[in-house]
PDB file with SEQRES, HELIX, SHEET and CRYST1 records, atoms N, CA, C and O in Angstrom:
SEQRES   1 A   74  UNK UNK UNK UNK UNK UNK UNK UNK UNK UNK UNK UNK UNK          
SEQRES   2 A   74  UNK UNK UNK UNK UNK UNK UNK UNK UNK UNK UNK UNK UNK          
SEQRES   3 A   74  UNK UNK UNK UNK UNK UNK UNK UNK UNK UNK UNK UNK UNK          
SEQRES   4 A   74  UNK UNK UNK UNK UNK UNK UNK UNK UNK UNK UNK UNK UNK          
SEQRES   5 A   74  UNK UNK UNK UNK UNK UNK UNK UNK UNK UNK UNK UNK UNK          
SEQRES   6 A   74  UNK UNK UNK UNK UNK UNK UNK UNK UNK                          
HELIX    1 AA1 UNK A   24  UNK A   27  5                                   4    
HELIX    2 AA2 UNK A   30  UNK A   33  1                                   4    
HELIX    3 AA3 UNK A   35  UNK A   38  1                                   4    
HELIX    4 AA4 UNK A   41  UNK A   44  5                                   4    
HELIX    5 AA5 UNK A   52  UNK A   73  1                                  22    
CRYST1    1.000    1.000    1.000  90.00  90.00  90.00 P 1           1          
ATOM      1  N   UNK A   1      46.209  -8.233  10.070  1.00  0.00           N  
ATOM      2  CA  UNK A   1      44.822  -8.527  10.447  1.00  0.00           C  
ATOM      3  C   UNK A   1      44.171  -7.251  10.929  1.00  0.00           C  
ATOM      4  O   UNK A   1      44.793  -6.499  11.680  1.00  0.00           O  
ATOM      5  N   UNK A   2      42.947  -6.980  10.528  1.00  0.00           N  
ATOM      6  CA  UNK A   2      42.241  -5.757  10.921  1.00  0.00           C  
ATOM      7  C   UNK A   2      41.602  -5.937  12.286  1.00  0.00           C  
ATOM      8  O   UNK A   2      41.635  -7.017  12.876  1.00  0.00           O  
ATOM      9  N   UNK A   3      41.014  -4.841  12.775  1.00  0.00           N  
ATOM     10  CA  UNK A   3      40.354  -4.874  14.099  1.00  0.00           C  
ATOM     11  C   UNK A   3      39.167  -5.782  14.120  1.00  0.00           C  
ATOM     12  O   UNK A   3      38.774  -6.254  15.186  1.00  0.00           O  
ATOM     13  N   UNK A   4      38.581  -6.046  12.980  1.00  0.00           N  
ATOM     14  CA  UNK A   4      37.401  -6.939  12.920  1.00  0.00           C  
ATOM     15  C   UNK A   4      37.830  -8.390  12.785  1.00  0.00           C  
ATOM     16  O   UNK A   4      36.972  -9.272  12.753  1.00  0.00           O  
ATOM     17  N   UNK A   5      39.081  -8.662  12.707  1.00  0.00           N  
ATOM     18  CA  UNK A   5      39.528 -10.019  12.571  1.00  0.00           C  
ATOM     19  C   UNK A   5      39.519 -10.508  11.126  1.00  0.00           C  
ATOM     20  O   UNK A   5      39.614 -11.707  10.863  1.00  0.00           O  
ATOM     21  N   UNK A   6      39.405  -9.580  10.208  1.00  0.00           N  
ATOM     22  CA  UNK A   6      39.389  -9.949   8.801  1.00  0.00           C  
ATOM     23  C   UNK A   6      40.607  -9.343   8.143  1.00  0.00           C  
ATOM     24  O   UNK A   6      40.979  -8.209   8.446  1.00  0.00           O  
ATOM     25  N   UNK A   7      41.223 -10.073   7.262  1.00  0.00           N  
ATOM     26  CA  UNK A   7      42.392  -9.524   6.586  1.00  0.00           C  
ATOM     27  C   UNK A   7      41.936  -8.953   5.252  1.00  0.00           C  
ATOM     28  O   UNK A   7      41.120  -9.549   4.549  1.00  0.00           O  
ATOM     29  N   UNK A   8      42.482  -7.779   4.916  1.00  0.00           N  
ATOM     30  CA  UNK A   8      42.156  -7.133   3.657  1.00  0.00           C  
ATOM     31  C   UNK A   8      42.982  -7.792   2.521  1.00  0.00           C  
ATOM     32  O   UNK A   8      44.078  -8.300   2.759  1.00  0.00           O  
ATOM     33  N   UNK A   9      42.445  -7.772   1.302  1.00  0.00           N  
ATOM     34  CA  UNK A   9      43.229  -8.273   0.176  1.00  0.00           C  
ATOM     35  C   UNK A   9      44.494  -7.445   0.033  1.00  0.00           C  
ATOM     36  O   UNK A   9      44.531  -6.277   0.421  1.00  0.00           O  
ATOM     37  N   UNK A  10      45.519  -8.050  -0.521  1.00  0.00           N  
ATOM     38  CA  UNK A  10      46.815  -7.370  -0.649  1.00  0.00           C  
ATOM     39  C   UNK A  10      46.678  -6.134  -1.541  1.00  0.00           C  
ATOM     40  O   UNK A  10      46.136  -6.189  -2.645  1.00  0.00           O  
ATOM     41  N   UNK A  11      47.194  -5.013  -1.015  1.00  0.00           N  
ATOM     42  CA  UNK A  11      47.201  -3.781  -1.802  1.00  0.00           C  
ATOM     43  C   UNK A  11      45.900  -2.994  -1.683  1.00  0.00           C  
ATOM     44  O   UNK A  11      45.779  -1.933  -2.296  1.00  0.00           O  
ATOM     45  N   UNK A  12      44.926  -3.478  -0.915  1.00  0.00           N  
ATOM     46  CA  UNK A  12      43.652  -2.763  -0.804  1.00  0.00           C  
ATOM     47  C   UNK A  12      43.351  -2.504   0.645  1.00  0.00           C  
ATOM     48  O   UNK A  12      43.599  -3.357   1.498  1.00  0.00           O  
ATOM     49  N   UNK A  13      42.827  -1.351   0.932  1.00  0.00           N  
ATOM     50  CA  UNK A  13      42.380  -0.992   2.292  1.00  0.00           C  
ATOM     51  C   UNK A  13      41.024  -1.640   2.541  1.00  0.00           C  
ATOM     52  O   UNK A  13      40.243  -1.839   1.609  1.00  0.00           O  
ATOM     53  N   UNK A  14      40.749  -1.965   3.788  1.00  0.00           N  
ATOM     54  CA  UNK A  14      39.443  -2.470   4.161  1.00  0.00           C  
ATOM     55  C   UNK A  14      38.455  -1.318   4.273  1.00  0.00           C  
ATOM     56  O   UNK A  14      38.742  -0.348   4.975  1.00  0.00           O  
ATOM     57  N   UNK A  15      37.341  -1.382   3.632  1.00  0.00           N  
ATOM     58  CA  UNK A  15      36.322  -0.311   3.682  1.00  0.00           C  
ATOM     59  C   UNK A  15      34.957  -0.974   3.727  1.00  0.00           C  
ATOM     60  O   UNK A  15      34.728  -2.026   3.129  1.00  0.00           O  
ATOM     61  N   UNK A  16      34.062  -0.329   4.452  1.00  0.00           N  
ATOM     62  CA  UNK A  16      32.685  -0.799   4.507  1.00  0.00           C  
ATOM     63  C   UNK A  16      31.976  -0.331   3.229  1.00  0.00           C  
ATOM     64  O   UNK A  16      32.039   0.844   2.870  1.00  0.00           O  
ATOM     65  N   UNK A  17      31.328  -1.230   2.577  1.00  0.00           N  
ATOM     66  CA  UNK A  17      30.704  -0.927   1.318  1.00  0.00           C  
ATOM     67  C   UNK A  17      29.401  -0.151   1.488  1.00  0.00           C  
ATOM     68  O   UNK A  17      28.671  -0.354   2.457  1.00  0.00           O  
ATOM     69  N   UNK A  18      29.114   0.745   0.532  1.00  0.00           N  
ATOM     70  CA  UNK A  18      27.833   1.473   0.535  1.00  0.00           C  
ATOM     71  C   UNK A  18      26.690   0.559   0.123  1.00  0.00           C  
ATOM     72  O   UNK A  18      25.520   0.910   0.268  1.00  0.00           O  
ATOM     73  N   UNK A  19      27.027  -0.590  -0.380  1.00  0.00           N  
ATOM     74  CA  UNK A  19      26.001  -1.521  -0.851  1.00  0.00           C  
ATOM     75  C   UNK A  19      25.827  -2.647   0.149  1.00  0.00           C  
ATOM     76  O   UNK A  19      25.562  -3.784  -0.242  1.00  0.00           O  
ATOM     77  N   UNK A  20      25.968  -2.357   1.411  1.00  0.00           N  
ATOM     78  CA  UNK A  20      25.817  -3.377   2.459  1.00  0.00           C  
ATOM     79  C   UNK A  20      24.352  -3.855   2.501  1.00  0.00           C  
ATOM     80  O   UNK A  20      23.436  -3.120   2.131  1.00  0.00           O  
ATOM     81  N   UNK A  21      24.161  -5.057   2.944  1.00  0.00           N  
ATOM     82  CA  UNK A  21      22.822  -5.659   3.024  1.00  0.00           C  
ATOM     83  C   UNK A  21      22.125  -5.073   4.264  1.00  0.00           C  
ATOM     84  O   UNK A  21      22.360  -5.519   5.387  1.00  0.00           O  
ATOM     85  N   UNK A  22      21.285  -4.091   4.047  1.00  0.00           N  
ATOM     86  CA  UNK A  22      20.509  -3.480   5.147  1.00  0.00           C  
ATOM     87  C   UNK A  22      19.043  -3.614   4.771  1.00  0.00           C  
ATOM     88  O   UNK A  22      18.596  -3.121   3.735  1.00  0.00           O  
ATOM     89  N   UNK A  23      18.318  -4.287   5.632  1.00  0.00           N  
ATOM     90  CA  UNK A  23      16.889  -4.479   5.407  1.00  0.00           C  
ATOM     91  C   UNK A  23      16.124  -3.292   5.961  1.00  0.00           C  
ATOM     92  O   UNK A  23      16.565  -2.656   6.918  1.00  0.00           O  
ATOM     93  N   UNK A  24      14.960  -2.988   5.355  1.00  0.00           N  
ATOM     94  CA  UNK A  24      14.152  -1.843   5.749  1.00  0.00           C  
ATOM     95  C   UNK A  24      13.679  -1.970   7.215  1.00  0.00           C  
ATOM     96  O   UNK A  24      13.644  -0.964   7.924  1.00  0.00           O  
ATOM     97  N   UNK A  25      13.329  -3.136   7.666  1.00  0.00           N  
ATOM     98  CA  UNK A  25      12.851  -3.316   9.043  1.00  0.00           C  
ATOM     99  C   UNK A  25      13.926  -3.087  10.080  1.00  0.00           C  
ATOM    100  O   UNK A  25      13.611  -2.901  11.255  1.00  0.00           O  
ATOM    101  N   UNK A  26      15.188  -3.095   9.679  1.00  0.00           N  
ATOM    102  CA  UNK A  26      16.275  -2.831  10.627  1.00  0.00           C  
ATOM    103  C   UNK A  26      16.418  -1.337  10.956  1.00  0.00           C  
ATOM    104  O   UNK A  26      17.104  -0.971  11.911  1.00  0.00           O  
ATOM    105  N   UNK A  27      15.768  -0.480  10.160  1.00  0.00           N  
ATOM    106  CA  UNK A  27      15.891   0.933  10.350  1.00  0.00           C  
ATOM    107  C   UNK A  27      14.818   1.536  11.242  1.00  0.00           C  
ATOM    108  O   UNK A  27      14.835   2.744  11.478  1.00  0.00           O  
ATOM    109  N   UNK A  28      13.888   0.736  11.745  1.00  0.00           N  
ATOM    110  CA  UNK A  28      12.773   1.217  12.556  1.00  0.00           C  
ATOM    111  C   UNK A  28      12.710   0.460  13.866  1.00  0.00           C  
ATOM    112  O   UNK A  28      13.097  -0.706  13.947  1.00  0.00           O  
ATOM    113  N   UNK A  29      12.203   1.155  14.915  1.00  0.00           N  
ATOM    114  CA  UNK A  29      11.985   0.472  16.174  1.00  0.00           C  
ATOM    115  C   UNK A  29      10.746  -0.409  16.064  1.00  0.00           C  
ATOM    116  O   UNK A  29       9.907  -0.195  15.190  1.00  0.00           O  
ATOM    117  N   UNK A  30      10.631  -1.382  16.931  1.00  0.00           N  
ATOM    118  CA  UNK A  30       9.520  -2.281  16.898  1.00  0.00           C  
ATOM    119  C   UNK A  30       8.179  -1.549  17.122  1.00  0.00           C  
ATOM    120  O   UNK A  30       7.165  -1.906  16.524  1.00  0.00           O  
ATOM    121  N   UNK A  31       8.189  -0.508  18.001  1.00  0.00           N  
ATOM    122  CA  UNK A  31       6.974   0.203  18.288  1.00  0.00           C  
ATOM    123  C   UNK A  31       6.431   0.895  17.013  1.00  0.00           C  
ATOM    124  O   UNK A  31       5.214   1.021  16.875  1.00  0.00           O  
ATOM    125  N   UNK A  32       7.272   1.333  16.108  1.00  0.00           N  
ATOM    126  CA  UNK A  32       6.824   1.974  14.905  1.00  0.00           C  
ATOM    127  C   UNK A  32       6.232   0.978  13.918  1.00  0.00           C  
ATOM    128  O   UNK A  32       5.460   1.356  13.037  1.00  0.00           O  
ATOM    129  N   UNK A  33       6.588  -0.278  14.062  1.00  0.00           N  
ATOM    130  CA  UNK A  33       6.099  -1.283  13.144  1.00  0.00           C  
ATOM    131  C   UNK A  33       4.829  -1.935  13.663  1.00  0.00           C  
ATOM    132  O   UNK A  33       4.097  -2.546  12.884  1.00  0.00           O  
ATOM    133  N   UNK A  34       4.548  -1.826  14.941  1.00  0.00           N  
ATOM    134  CA  UNK A  34       3.443  -2.544  15.547  1.00  0.00           C  
ATOM    135  C   UNK A  34       2.114  -1.788  15.339  1.00  0.00           C  
ATOM    136  O   UNK A  34       1.922  -0.688  15.855  1.00  0.00           O  
ATOM    137  N   UNK A  35       1.227  -2.398  14.585  1.00  0.00           N  
ATOM    138  CA  UNK A  35      -0.096  -1.795  14.392  1.00  0.00           C  
ATOM    139  C   UNK A  35      -0.932  -1.919  15.649  1.00  0.00           C  
ATOM    140  O   UNK A  35      -1.782  -1.071  15.916  1.00  0.00           O  
ATOM    141  N   UNK A  36      -0.697  -2.981  16.433  1.00  0.00           N  
ATOM    142  CA  UNK A  36      -1.452  -3.139  17.656  1.00  0.00           C  
ATOM    143  C   UNK A  36      -1.179  -2.026  18.666  1.00  0.00           C  
ATOM    144  O   UNK A  36      -2.105  -1.541  19.317  1.00  0.00           O  
ATOM    145  N   UNK A  37       0.100  -1.613  18.805  1.00  0.00           N  
ATOM    146  CA  UNK A  37       0.404  -0.502  19.694  1.00  0.00           C  
ATOM    147  C   UNK A  37      -0.034   0.827  19.113  1.00  0.00           C  
ATOM    148  O   UNK A  37      -0.410   1.721  19.872  1.00  0.00           O  
ATOM    149  N   UNK A  38      -0.003   0.996  17.800  1.00  0.00           N  
ATOM    150  CA  UNK A  38      -0.426   2.236  17.191  1.00  0.00           C  
ATOM    151  C   UNK A  38      -1.894   2.494  17.371  1.00  0.00           C  
ATOM    152  O   UNK A  38      -2.310   3.652  17.417  1.00  0.00           O  
ATOM    153  N   UNK A  39      -2.714   1.433  17.475  1.00  0.00           N  
ATOM    154  CA  UNK A  39      -4.146   1.589  17.604  1.00  0.00           C  
ATOM    155  C   UNK A  39      -4.631   1.612  19.074  1.00  0.00           C  
ATOM    156  O   UNK A  39      -5.836   1.613  19.327  1.00  0.00           O  
ATOM    157  N   UNK A  40      -3.698   1.631  20.028  1.00  0.00           N  
ATOM    158  CA  UNK A  40      -4.091   1.717  21.435  1.00  0.00           C  
ATOM    159  C   UNK A  40      -4.706   3.064  21.740  1.00  0.00           C  
ATOM    160  O   UNK A  40      -4.459   4.039  21.030  1.00  0.00           O  
ATOM    161  N   UNK A  41      -5.508   3.127  22.792  1.00  0.00           N  
ATOM    162  CA  UNK A  41      -6.283   4.341  23.084  1.00  0.00           C  
ATOM    163  C   UNK A  41      -5.382   5.536  23.427  1.00  0.00           C  
ATOM    164  O   UNK A  41      -5.763   6.670  23.137  1.00  0.00           O  
ATOM    165  N   UNK A  42      -4.213   5.330  24.027  1.00  0.00           N  
ATOM    166  CA  UNK A  42      -3.377   6.437  24.448  1.00  0.00           C  
ATOM    167  C   UNK A  42      -2.586   7.051  23.307  1.00  0.00           C  
ATOM    168  O   UNK A  42      -1.980   8.109  23.477  1.00  0.00           O  
ATOM    169  N   UNK A  43      -2.580   6.399  22.130  1.00  0.00           N  
ATOM    170  CA  UNK A  43      -1.761   6.896  21.028  1.00  0.00           C  
ATOM    171  C   UNK A  43      -2.359   8.159  20.384  1.00  0.00           C  
ATOM    172  O   UNK A  43      -1.611   8.946  19.805  1.00  0.00           O  
ATOM    173  N   UNK A  44      -3.648   8.372  20.462  1.00  0.00           N  
ATOM    174  CA  UNK A  44      -4.287   9.488  19.778  1.00  0.00           C  
ATOM    175  C   UNK A  44      -4.727  10.613  20.680  1.00  0.00           C  
ATOM    176  O   UNK A  44      -5.444  11.508  20.233  1.00  0.00           O  
ATOM    177  N   UNK A  45      -4.322  10.600  21.946  1.00  0.00           N  
ATOM    178  CA  UNK A  45      -4.861  11.584  22.878  1.00  0.00           C  
ATOM    179  C   UNK A  45      -4.144  12.939  22.793  1.00  0.00           C  
ATOM    180  O   UNK A  45      -4.748  13.948  23.157  1.00  0.00           O  
ATOM    181  N   UNK A  46      -2.912  13.009  22.340  1.00  0.00           N  
ATOM    182  CA  UNK A  46      -2.167  14.261  22.276  1.00  0.00           C  
ATOM    183  C   UNK A  46      -1.955  14.608  20.790  1.00  0.00           C  
ATOM    184  O   UNK A  46      -1.428  13.813  20.012  1.00  0.00           O  
ATOM    185  N   UNK A  47      -2.387  15.820  20.436  1.00  0.00           N  
ATOM    186  CA  UNK A  47      -2.223  16.269  19.057  1.00  0.00           C  
ATOM    187  C   UNK A  47      -0.763  16.706  18.854  1.00  0.00           C  
ATOM    188  O   UNK A  47      -0.151  17.229  19.785  1.00  0.00           O  
ATOM    189  N   UNK A  48      -0.203  16.507  17.675  1.00  0.00           N  
ATOM    190  CA  UNK A  48       1.173  16.968  17.417  1.00  0.00           C  
ATOM    191  C   UNK A  48       1.233  18.494  17.395  1.00  0.00           C  
ATOM    192  O   UNK A  48       0.232  19.152  17.111  1.00  0.00           O  
ATOM    193  N   UNK A  49       2.385  19.048  17.690  1.00  0.00           N  
ATOM    194  CA  UNK A  49       2.590  20.490  17.654  1.00  0.00           C  
ATOM    195  C   UNK A  49       2.537  21.032  16.240  1.00  0.00           C  
ATOM    196  O   UNK A  49       2.929  20.353  15.291  1.00  0.00           O  
ATOM    197  N   UNK A  50       2.058  22.239  16.101  1.00  0.00           N  
ATOM    198  CA  UNK A  50       2.002  22.883  14.784  1.00  0.00           C  
ATOM    199  C   UNK A  50       3.348  23.512  14.440  1.00  0.00           C  
ATOM    200  O   UNK A  50       4.021  24.026  15.333  1.00  0.00           O  
ATOM    201  N   UNK A  51       3.758  23.487  13.179  1.00  0.00           N  
ATOM    202  CA  UNK A  51       4.989  24.157  12.783  1.00  0.00           C  
ATOM    203  C   UNK A  51       4.838  25.670  12.834  1.00  0.00           C  
ATOM    204  O   UNK A  51       3.725  26.190  12.759  1.00  0.00           O  
ATOM    205  N   UNK A  52       5.956  26.373  12.960  1.00  0.00           N  
ATOM    206  CA  UNK A  52       5.962  27.821  13.027  1.00  0.00           C  
ATOM    207  C   UNK A  52       5.327  28.448  11.813  1.00  0.00           C  
ATOM    208  O   UNK A  52       4.626  29.453  11.928  1.00  0.00           O  
ATOM    209  N   UNK A  53       5.561  27.872  10.650  1.00  0.00           N  
ATOM    210  CA  UNK A  53       5.019  28.456   9.409  1.00  0.00           C  
ATOM    211  C   UNK A  53       3.491  28.465   9.453  1.00  0.00           C  
ATOM    212  O   UNK A  53       2.885  29.429   8.988  1.00  0.00           O  
ATOM    213  N   UNK A  54       2.859  27.450   9.983  1.00  0.00           N  
ATOM    214  CA  UNK A  54       1.424  27.389  10.093  1.00  0.00           C  
ATOM    215  C   UNK A  54       0.908  28.462  11.044  1.00  0.00           C  
ATOM    216  O   UNK A  54      -0.075  29.146  10.760  1.00  0.00           O  
ATOM    217  N   UNK A  55       1.589  28.594  12.173  1.00  0.00           N  
ATOM    218  CA  UNK A  55       1.179  29.628  13.152  1.00  0.00           C  
ATOM    219  C   UNK A  55       1.334  31.020  12.604  1.00  0.00           C  
ATOM    220  O   UNK A  55       0.484  31.873  12.857  1.00  0.00           O  
ATOM    221  N   UNK A  56       2.396  31.283  11.856  1.00  0.00           N  
ATOM    222  CA  UNK A  56       2.605  32.602  11.260  1.00  0.00           C  
ATOM    223  C   UNK A  56       1.535  32.904  10.221  1.00  0.00           C  
ATOM    224  O   UNK A  56       0.986  34.005  10.192  1.00  0.00           O  
ATOM    225  N   UNK A  57       1.237  31.925   9.366  1.00  0.00           N  
ATOM    226  CA  UNK A  57       0.220  32.134   8.329  1.00  0.00           C  
ATOM    227  C   UNK A  57      -1.145  32.387   8.962  1.00  0.00           C  
ATOM    228  O   UNK A  57      -1.881  33.249   8.484  1.00  0.00           O  
ATOM    229  N   UNK A  58      -1.508  31.660  10.026  1.00  0.00           N  
ATOM    230  CA  UNK A  58      -2.772  31.901  10.691  1.00  0.00           C  
ATOM    231  C   UNK A  58      -2.799  33.305  11.294  1.00  0.00           C  
ATOM    232  O   UNK A  58      -3.812  34.000  11.215  1.00  0.00           O  
ATOM    233  N   UNK A  59      -1.701  33.712  11.888  1.00  0.00           N  
ATOM    234  CA  UNK A  59      -1.620  35.041  12.476  1.00  0.00           C  
ATOM    235  C   UNK A  59      -1.775  36.138  11.422  1.00  0.00           C  
ATOM    236  O   UNK A  59      -2.470  37.131  11.633  1.00  0.00           O  
ATOM    237  N   UNK A  60      -1.105  35.932  10.276  1.00  0.00           N  
ATOM    238  CA  UNK A  60      -1.256  36.897   9.178  1.00  0.00           C  
ATOM    239  C   UNK A  60      -2.674  36.951   8.650  1.00  0.00           C  
ATOM    240  O   UNK A  60      -3.168  38.030   8.323  1.00  0.00           O  
ATOM    241  N   UNK A  61      -3.329  35.829   8.560  1.00  0.00           N  
ATOM    242  CA  UNK A  61      -4.722  35.800   8.100  1.00  0.00           C  
ATOM    243  C   UNK A  61      -5.643  36.518   9.043  1.00  0.00           C  
ATOM    244  O   UNK A  61      -6.517  37.264   8.600  1.00  0.00           O  
ATOM    245  N   UNK A  62      -5.475  36.315  10.339  1.00  0.00           N  
ATOM    246  CA  UNK A  62      -6.312  37.006  11.327  1.00  0.00           C  
ATOM    247  C   UNK A  62      -6.007  38.487  11.284  1.00  0.00           C  
ATOM    248  O   UNK A  62      -6.938  39.290  11.363  1.00  0.00           O  
ATOM    249  N   UNK A  63      -4.762  38.890  11.163  1.00  0.00           N  
ATOM    250  CA  UNK A  63      -4.379  40.288  11.095  1.00  0.00           C  
ATOM    251  C   UNK A  63      -5.011  40.979   9.903  1.00  0.00           C  
ATOM    252  O   UNK A  63      -5.553  42.077  10.025  1.00  0.00           O  
ATOM    253  N   UNK A  64      -4.938  40.328   8.749  1.00  0.00           N  
ATOM    254  CA  UNK A  64      -5.538  40.895   7.534  1.00  0.00           C  
ATOM    255  C   UNK A  64      -7.034  41.025   7.662  1.00  0.00           C  
ATOM    256  O   UNK A  64      -7.604  42.029   7.233  1.00  0.00           O  
ATOM    257  N   UNK A  65      -7.700  40.015   8.253  1.00  0.00           N  
ATOM    258  CA  UNK A  65      -9.132  40.030   8.432  1.00  0.00           C  
ATOM    259  C   UNK A  65      -9.545  41.144   9.379  1.00  0.00           C  
ATOM    260  O   UNK A  65     -10.503  41.864   9.097  1.00  0.00           O  
ATOM    261  N   UNK A  66      -8.853  41.301  10.483  1.00  0.00           N  
ATOM    262  CA  UNK A  66      -9.164  42.350  11.442  1.00  0.00           C  
ATOM    263  C   UNK A  66      -8.887  43.720  10.844  1.00  0.00           C  
ATOM    264  O   UNK A  66      -9.654  44.656  11.067  1.00  0.00           O  
ATOM    265  N   UNK A  67      -7.807  43.851  10.090  1.00  0.00           N  
ATOM    266  CA  UNK A  67      -7.481  45.115   9.436  1.00  0.00           C  
ATOM    267  C   UNK A  67      -8.537  45.500   8.433  1.00  0.00           C  
ATOM    268  O   UNK A  67      -8.935  46.663   8.381  1.00  0.00           O  
ATOM    269  N   UNK A  68      -9.012  44.547   7.622  1.00  0.00           N  
ATOM    270  CA  UNK A  68     -10.046  44.817   6.669  1.00  0.00           C  
ATOM    271  C   UNK A  68     -11.364  45.186   7.341  1.00  0.00           C  
ATOM    272  O   UNK A  68     -12.088  46.061   6.866  1.00  0.00           O  
ATOM    273  N   UNK A  69     -11.668  44.519   8.440  1.00  0.00           N  
ATOM    274  CA  UNK A  69     -12.908  44.826   9.205  1.00  0.00           C  
ATOM    275  C   UNK A  69     -12.840  46.206   9.804  1.00  0.00           C  
ATOM    276  O   UNK A  69     -13.824  46.945   9.775  1.00  0.00           O  
ATOM    277  N   UNK A  70     -11.699  46.566  10.346  1.00  0.00           N  
ATOM    278  CA  UNK A  70     -11.548  47.917  10.939  1.00  0.00           C  
ATOM    279  C   UNK A  70     -11.554  48.995   9.852  1.00  0.00           C  
ATOM    280  O   UNK A  70     -12.053  50.094  10.092  1.00  0.00           O  
ATOM    281  N   UNK A  71     -11.013  48.709   8.664  1.00  0.00           N  
ATOM    282  CA  UNK A  71     -11.026  49.663   7.577  1.00  0.00           C  
ATOM    283  C   UNK A  71     -12.448  49.929   7.106  1.00  0.00           C  
ATOM    284  O   UNK A  71     -12.777  51.050   6.718  1.00  0.00           O  
ATOM    285  N   UNK A  72     -13.286  48.908   7.139  1.00  0.00           N  
ATOM    286  CA  UNK A  72     -14.688  49.082   6.736  1.00  0.00           C  
ATOM    287  C   UNK A  72     -15.434  49.957   7.758  1.00  0.00           C  
ATOM    288  O   UNK A  72     -16.243  50.805   7.382  1.00  0.00           O  
ATOM    289  N   UNK A  73     -15.152  49.743   9.061  1.00  0.00           N  
ATOM    290  CA  UNK A  73     -15.838  50.503  10.101  1.00  0.00           C  
ATOM    291  C   UNK A  73     -15.414  51.950  10.165  1.00  0.00           C  
ATOM    292  O   UNK A  73     -16.219  52.814  10.512  1.00  0.00           O  
ATOM    293  N   UNK A  74     -14.160  52.234   9.837  1.00  0.00           N  
ATOM    294  CA  UNK A  74     -13.657  53.614   9.945  1.00  0.00           C  
ATOM    295  C   UNK A  74     -13.963  54.382   8.758  1.00  0.00           C  
ATOM    296  O   UNK A  74     -13.614  55.560   8.679  1.00  0.00           O  
TER     297      UNK A  74                                                      
END                                                                             
């Protein structure tokens, strides 16, 4: 008898199948599914952080613009 209380068929090991019955709603918290909570006033007050790649590209754009402006002046 296995730890789960189920006996495996003779000659076969007990294994959890990759094709187990998993519903999509079991993979998310209730808060993520609730449209009522998503639309509350406190949900939109803080902007998400920007990724590093966006910050680097903005910095490069400003650097190129300032460099071009200074090249025109000199």
